[in-house]
Every structure is written in C-alpha cells, then in structure tokens.
C-alpha positions as CSV (number, residue, x, y, z in Angstrom):
1,X,50.7,96.3,83.7
2,X,53.7,98.3,82.5
3,X,57.2,96.9,82.1
4,X,59.5,97.4,85.1
5,X,62.3,99.9,84.9
6,X,65.4,97.8,84.3
7,X,67.6,100.0,86.5
8,X,65.1,99.7,89.4
9,X,64.9,96.0,88.8
10,X,68.7,95.7,89.0
11,X,68.7,97.7,92.2
12,X,66.0,95.4,93.7
13,X,67.9,92.2,92.7
14,X,71.2,93.6,93.9
15,X,69.7,94.6,97.2
16,X,71.0,98.2,97.1
17,X,72.6,100.8,94.9
18,X,74.3,99.8,91.8
19,X,78.1,100.3,91.3
20,X,79.2,103.3,89.3
21,X,79.2,102.7,85.6
22,X,83.0,102.5,85.5
23,X,82.9,99.8,88.1
24,X,80.4,97.5,86.2
25,X,82.1,94.3,85.1
26,X,81.7,93.9,81.4
27,X,82.5,91.0,79.0
28,X,85.5,93.0,77.8
29,X,88.9,93.1,79.6
30,X,90.6,96.4,80.3
31,X,94.3,97.0,79.6
32,X,96.4,98.9,82.1
33,X,96.4,101.9,79.8
34,X,92.6,101.9,79.6
35,X,92.0,100.1,76.3
36,X,89.5,97.3,76.0
37,X,90.1,93.8,74.7
38,X,87.4,91.3,73.7
39,X,87.1,88.3,76.0
40,X,88.8,85.9,73.6
41,X,91.3,88.2,72.1
42,X,95.0,87.4,72.8
43,X,96.6,89.8,75.2
44,X,100.1,91.0,75.9
45,X,100.6,90.3,79.6
46,X,103.1,91.1,82.4
47,X,103.3,89.9,86.0
48,X,104.3,92.6,88.5
49,X,104.0,92.6,92.3
50,X,101.8,89.6,92.2
51,X,99.3,91.0,89.7
52,X,98.7,90.4,86.0
53,X,98.5,93.4,83.8
54,X,97.2,93.5,80.2
55,X,98.6,95.7,77.5
56,X,97.3,96.9,74.1
57,X,100.6,96.6,72.3
58,X,104.3,95.7,72.8
59,X,105.1,99.4,72.9
60,X,102.8,99.9,75.8
61,X,104.4,96.9,77.5
62,X,107.9,98.4,77.0
63,X,106.8,101.8,78.4
64,X,105.4,99.9,81.5
65,X,108.7,98.0,82.0
66,X,110.7,101.3,81.7
67,X,109.3,102.2,85.1
68,X,106.2,100.2,86.3
69,X,105.3,102.4,89.3
70,X,105.3,105.6,87.3
71,X,103.4,103.9,84.4
72,X,100.7,102.7,86.8
73,X,100.5,106.1,88.4
74,X,100.0,107.7,85.0
75,X,103.3,109.6,85.0
76,X,104.5,107.9,81.8
77,X,102.5,108.7,78.7
78,X,101.2,105.9,76.5
79,X,103.6,105.5,73.4
80,X,102.3,107.2,70.3
81,X,104.0,104.7,67.9
82,X,103.1,101.6,69.9
83,X,105.2,99.0,68.1
84,X,108.2,101.1,67.1
85,X,111.3,98.9,66.7
86,X,109.4,95.6,66.4
C-alpha cells in the first residue's frame, strides 16, 4: 500500500478544495506591510476602525498613522529607514 498524497488527504478531510496558499493560516502573524512575526514575538500594534493591525517597526507605524486609509490601500510606501528619529 502506497502512502497517500498529503494534498489529496487534506482535500478529503476539508471536504473540498483547499484555500489558496496565501490564505492558509500559518503559525506566524502577518504585519500590515506584509512582514511576518513569530507567534510569541512582541508586536507593535495599532487599533483602527475596530481592527488591530500589526507593524514590523515604529517607522512603519508612523507611516500608517500619517494616513491610515492610503497606507492600507498601498498608496504609501513602506519607510526605508524604519526607525529614523527613534
């Protein structure tokens, strides 16, 4: 008997197609700018419109607060020197 294909087994257990790779929940946490944090790593956080957002650095947080809607829409670039002025 050969070993089952892990992808097919996951589909069988899930009862249908699997989510796209980018949608799979992982043990890491994603920052608003796309970075990843380990589960137990401290995070820089902000509450905005009832949601909690995580940030990779204080510079990223400052860029967010300069215009949250534009930052979330990707209209504000991530700061190059993340902690300038700290």
